[in-house]
N, C-alpha and C positions, 0 to 999 in steps of 0.2 A: 483783247481778251475774250470778246463775246465768241468768237471762233475756237475758244479752247473746249477739247471733249467733257472737260471738268464742269462746264457751264450746261451743256446737255445733261450730264449726270444729274445734277441737282435740281434742275428745271422737271426732269421725269420723276425723279424722286419726290418730289414736293407735289406734283400733279397727282401721282398713284395716292400719296397721303391725302391728298386735299378731297379726292373721288371718294376714297374709301371712308373718311370723316364724314361728307355730308350724304353719302348714302344711309350711312349709319344711323344718323340724326334723321332723315327723312323718314324711313323706314320705322324707327323707333316712334316718331309722331304719328304714323297711320297706324300704329299698334298690328304691325306686321314685319317683323324682323327676322328674316331667313337668317338660318343659322351661319351661311357662307358670310355673309356681309357681317354678322358679330367675331367670327373667328377672325377675320381678315382685321377688322378694326384694332384687336387685341394681340394678333400675331405678326402682322407686316412691318410693324416698328424694329421687329428682331433685324431685320434684314436693311430696311429703308433708314434707319436712323444712322448707323456706321455709314451707310451708303452716300447720304446725305451730306454728313459732316465732312466726309473726305471730298466731297465734290465742292464745298465750299471753300475747306482749306486750300485745295489744289488752285481753285480761283483766285484767292486773294494771292498765293503766291504765286502765280502767272502775273500777277498785277504788280508785284511789288517793285521790277526793273521799270516801269511805266511810270510809276508813282514817283520814283526817287529822281528819275531824270526830269520830270515836267514840274516838281514842286506841287503837284496837283493837290488842293484842300490844306495847303500849308500857309502858315502867316508866319511871317519872318519878323524880326526885329530890326530897326526901329519902326514902329508903327504909332497910330494915336491911342492904342488901348494899352502898350506896354506890355504885350501878353506874346509868346512865341509857341507856336504849334507846327509839330510834324506829323503830317498824317502818314507818312512812312512807317514811323515808328510807333504809331498808333494802331496801325494794322498789323504789325509784328505782335503786339500786346494782345490783341484781339485774338490772335492765331494762337498764342499762348494761354489765353483764358479759356479756349474750348477742352482742355485738360482737365480741370475739374468738372 
């Protein structure tokens, strides 16, 4: 999954977001806030938020076949805790939770 283009997408989006955010905080603390940094802080999210969400969802979707095949992070019955957890379905629920 780490070679998927969606990983690059959300990493670039997160990086730009954090650089913008912390530049804003730094210049604000120095009482010298350039207009572009302020503008970027409050307007880049219009493009970055949907792109980041798309990158995250595409990455989760790409991981689903591997998670289902390996049973990764899943807990099957019977076990000493008497609890079952399926990470595959958890990821699907996480994907749907992005809607609201």
